[in-house]
Structure formats: structure tokens, C-alpha cells
N, C-alpha and C positions, 0 to 999 in steps of 0.2 A: 196252650193256656196264655202265653205271653201276647198273642195277637188278638184275643177276644176282649170285648168290652167288659170292664170291671163290674162285678155285681154291686159293689159299694164304692163310692168315691167321696172322700172327705176333702174339701177344698178350703184352706185357710180358716179352719175352725177356731173360733174364739169363744170362750165361755167365762165371762166376768161376773163376779158377785160384788154388789155394792152394799156397804154398811155405812150410812152417813156420807161423809166425804171420802171414805177409804174404799178403794177398789182392789179386790183380790183377783188377779189374773190366773184363774185355775187352769185354763187351757188357753194358750196364746199362739195363734197362727200355726196350727197343726194340719198337715196335709198327708194323705196316703190313700191307697186304693186296695181293695181286696178282690181277687178274682174268684170266680165260681169254683167251688170244690177245694179251695186251699184253706189252710189254717194260718192266720196272721197273728203272731204273738206281739203283745204290747207289754213292755217291761219297764221297771224303774222303781225307785224307792217309794215308801209310803208317803202320800201327799204330793206326788209329782203330777197328778192330773189324769191318771189312767182310767179310774172309775168314772170320773166326770166326763171323759171323752165318750165312754160307752153309754152313759146315761143321756148324753146330748144326742148321740146318734139315734137312740130309740125314742127320743122326744119326751123324756121325763123332764127335761129342761127346755125352755125356749132359748135357742143359741143367741149369743150376742152379735156375732158376725160370721160370715163364711157360708158355705153351702154343704149340705149332705145330700148326695144323689144316690138313689137306690133303684136298680134296674132301669136306669136311664131317666128317672123322674126325680125332681127335686122335692124331697120330703121335709127338709128343714132349711130355713134361710134366715140369716141375721141381717140387720140393717145398720149397725153402729158404724161400720167402716165407711158406708156411703155418707152418713151424717157427718162423720169426722172430715171427709173429703170436701163436703159442701162448706163446712165451717172454715177450713183452711183456704178454700177458694174465695170466700167472702172477705177474709182478711187480706188476701193478696189484691183483691179488686180495689181496696182503698188507695193503693199507691200505683196501680197499673196504668199503662197508657191505653188509649181507646181501642186499639187493635187487640191488645191482650184482654181487655175487659170483655170484648165480644166473645173471645175464645172461652173465657171463664164462665160467661153466662150460658153458653152452649154446654159446657161441662157440668154446670150445676143442674141444668135441665135434664141431662142424661142421667145424673146421679139420682134425681127425684123419680125418674122413670124406673130405675133399678129398685128403689125403695118400694114403689107401688107393686112391681112384679114380685119382689120378695115377700111382701105382706100378703099378696093374693095367694102365692104358692103355700105359704105357711098356714093360711086359713082354710084353703080348699084342698088340702092334701087328701089323697085316697086312703081312707082309714084301713081298708082291707089290705092295701099294699103294705102299710106299716105293720100290720099283724104278722106279716111274713118275716119280721125280725122279732126274735124272742130273746129273753135274757135269763141267765142263771145267776142268781145273786150270791154274793160272797158269804154271808152269814146264814146258814140254813135254819137257824133258830129264829132270827129276826124277820126273815123273809116269808115265813109261813104263819098264817093267822091261827093263833092257838084255839080260837073258838070254832074253827071249821074242821070238819072231818077231812081225811085225805081225799075222799071222793069229791067233796065240794071244792077243795083246793085245786085238784087237777082239772076238774070239769068247768071251772069258773070261766075260762076263756071261751069255751064252746057255748055256754049259757049266754054270755054277753053277745056272742055272734048270732044268737037267735035260735039255737038248738033247744027244742022243748021235749023231744021224745026221750023219756027216762030210760027205756031199754037201749037205745042207741048210745046215750051218754054212758050208762053203766058198762056196756060192751067195750067202748073205747077206753074208759078208765082202767078196766081189768087188763086190756091189751097193753096199755102203757106201763102198768105196774109190772107185768111179766117181762116187758122189754128191758126194764131197768133193774131186774133182779129181785123184785118183790113179789108178793102173792096177792090174789084177789081179796083174801080175808083182811088184808091191811086197809082196805078202802074205808071201813067203818071206824077206824081208830083216829086218834088225834095226834098232832105232831109231838107232844111231850112223851108219847109212848115209844118213840123211836130213838135210835142212836144217831150221832152226828152224820155218819156215812149214809144211813138210811134216809135221814131228812134231806140230805143233798140229792139222793136218788129221786125223792119225791119232787124236788125242785126241777130236776132234769125232765121227769115225766110231764110236769106242768108245761114246760116249754115245748116238748116234742109233740104233744097232742094237737097243737095248732098247725102242724105240718109246715114249719118255717123253712125258709131257704137260708137264712142267716141266724146263727145263734151267737150272742155276746156272752161269753163265759167270764164273769167277773171274779177272778181268784176263787174258782169253785172248789179248790182243794186246800186252801191255806189254813182253814180252821179244822182240818182233819188229821188223824194220825197218819204216819208215813205209809203203813200197809194199806190203809183205806184210801189214801191218795192214789196209789197205783190202781186200785180197783175202779175208782171213779174215772181216772184218765183212760184206762182200757175201755170202760163203758162208753165214754165219749168217742173214742176211736172207732168202736164197733158201730155206733149209731151214725157216725160220719160216713162210714163206708156203706152202710145199709141204705141210708136215705139220701146220700149225696149232699150232705150238709156242708155249708161254709161256716167257718168259725173265726170270731175275733176272740182270742184267748188272752185275757189280762192276768198277769201274774208278776210276782217279784222274785220267784224262784227260777233262776236261769237254767238250772239243770233240767227242770220239768219242761220249760219252754223249748229248749234245744231238742228234746226228745219228741215233742208234740207238734212243733211249728215248721212251716215251710219258709216263711219270712218273718223277720223280727224287727220291730221298731223300738228304739230306746228313748224313753222320755226323761227329762230332768227339768224341774221347776216350771212345768206347764208347756215346755217346748220339746219337739222331737229333735234329738241331737244326732241320731244315726239310724239308718234303715238299710237292711241288706238281707240277702239270703241267709238262712240259718247257719249253714256250714261256713259261708264267707265271713259272717260276723264273728264267729268263734275263732276262725283261723287268722283273720286280719282286722282286729278291732282298731279303729283309727281315732275315734274321739276319746280324750282322756277319761271321761266319765264312764264310757263303755269298758275301758281297760280296768278301771277301778271296780266296776261291778263284777267283771270276770275274775278278778283276783280274789274276790270274796267267796267264790264257790268252794266249799269244802269237799275233799275226796276221802274215801275210806282207805287211806294209805298213810300209816303213821310216819314213814320216812318223808313222803311228800309234804305232809302237814307240818313237820318240824322245819322244813326248808321254805315253806310257802311264805312269800312276802306280800303283805297287804298293801296295795297301792291306794293312797288317799287322793281324793279329788278336791282341789281348792280352786274354784272358778276365778277368783280374783288374781291368783298367782299364775294360772294357766293361760288366761286370755287377757288381751288388751283391746277392748272394743270402744275406747273413748273416741276414736276418730273413724276407723274402718269398721262398720257394723257387719255382723255375720249374716249369712243367708244359707239356705239349704241347697247344697251343691252335689251334683253327681260326679264322683271321683273315679268310679269304675262302672261298667254297665250294671244297673240295678243296685248300686251301692252309693248311698247318699250320706253326707256328713254336714252338720251345722258348723260353718267356719267362715272367716273373712278371707280376703284375698291373700294376705301373707300366710295364713295357715293353710290355705288351699295349695299355694305354691310349695310349701314345705311337705304337705302330704303327697303331692305328685312327684316330688323328688324322691321321697321315701319309697313310693310304689315303683317308680322307674328304676330305682337302685336295686330293687329286688329282682 
């Protein structure tokens, strides 16, 4: 698996939202890849940018900058980083010597070519390729149209793709309903007639009917009871094995993510702060925010719970980035941490000491 081309590659993804003069950096320079057949867990507290990352990948948003590459083709491209580079180069040209000016002119020309290429790829993306990525949304109530029957909800993607044969559509809908643990009779009902767990199963069926290669599961169990959570997770596991699916699993419940994911990326304030194999991350959390998250996991053990110490994370106290800015560095094979040079040296001493 490690030698093959990633199914999905996210490069320096930025998703900014502007309101007047105020810019919210919802996702800021996030990079990762997902190999075919694996489950990549994306965790972090509410508001850290997990869902925005998923929505940007599936092109519900036009990304600000960076690239999203699926099956070797760029399906999303942003231009803001190139525009910022041109602006900085023009400022430098005001005081540069003739030789440097010539270099900067070539640089600006190259950046403009990058903008043209990104705009072309963004506009001429293969829509059939993008439909091979499907999403299971967080809220099963809000994500299902209350005016549509279950048959219409599940088959909507097929109809948009041009399928007109009613018998074929019905047959596929019934097949999907049985796959997710519902019955064909449910097809004529409306979303309000189902429980939360059943509605989420309908959402799963809607995504599976398109025969996707990648499913983005955006906190698919957070709105459900604990017993129903286990059922939906087991369902996703079964579908993953049956269809050879690849999953981007977004959640804030680390115990669920550990059970379900091969690799885990930890996000904080729009940035990826740590990325590692699931077992490695839980055994050797290196970023202070990751340690804080792990300390918050409750266990059904009253003795452990009485002794458990919650680690708080205060970025202003933990880091001094006034001079030496942080970057995403590999500290062990496959284990990356957001840190500056001083923190990197400290981490390496800690690892070598072990």
C-alpha cells in the first residue's frame, strides 16, 4: 500500500471565507494523502476545519489555494497563493537591481501561467470523476429533503447522471436499502417517519448507489445514540470490505476513530498539527494538542476516571512562534508534527531518549 499512488492527494489546501475586510482562515495550508482501501481519520474539536476540508475536497466550495488531486487528476485548484506571490514580487521589484528585476519578471510570468492552469483545471474538471467521491453528512435530518420520498432521495444521483429506466432505478434503490439494513417497503416513506439511525442509513445508501471509490463520512455517528453509533460504524466497515471503499472519516470522538481508522490526522484552528498511523498516534502523541485530546477520552473504569488528569492546551503558553515559524515535519517514518526548529530538536531528543 505504501508504494502505490495515493487515491486522493491534498496539497497545501486553504479555504478562506471573507466578510467585508475580515478573513476567516477555516482551513490553512493542510496537506495529506489517502491510499486506496484505507480509512483516514480526521479529528479535532468543533470549528477546527474538519468539515470544511471534506466539503472543499468534494467541491462544495471553490478552494482559495492549493490542489486536490483524485486518481492522478487535479479536480480542485485555488489561485490565491499565486496572486499573493505576484503581489510580493511586484513590491520587491520597486527596489530591486536590474538583474533581480529580470528574475522577478520571469517569476511573475510563471505564476500567471500557474493561475491559468489552475483556472482551466477548475473549470474543465471531469464531472464523472468527481461523482466517484460521495459524502455522508453529519446531520441526518438536515441532509435529507423532507419533501422527497426515500426512493427519490437515494435515486437522485442516478437520475442526475441520466438514468431514466424506472425499473432499473427501483431495483437499485431496493438493493441499497437492503444493503444498509432497511427494507424495500421503506422506499415510499418520507424522512420524518424514520429514527435518527435509520435516516443515517438512508444517507449511506444515497452515497453507495453511485458506486464511489472514496466516501467522505462527516461525523456520521455524532448525532446518534451510542448503541446506534456502533451499528452504523459496523455497517460502514462491512460496506468498506464488500466494495473496497476508501474513507475519509471525520470525527471528534477519538475512541471511534482509533477503532475505525488506519491513519489519523489531528487538526487545530484550521491547521494539521499531527499525522500518524493510528497505533503510533495513540502510543506516542507528540504535539501538545494531541496529548490534550487523548487525555479527554473517558473510559468505563471508575478507578481510572478518578485518577485521570485532563491536560489543557494553551497555544500561547506552549509555543513561541514570534521568530521561528512552524512547519509540518516528519519526526518518524510516517509520523508528522507541526513544529519549529527548536521544538523539532526537543522532539527528536525525546524520541532518541526512548
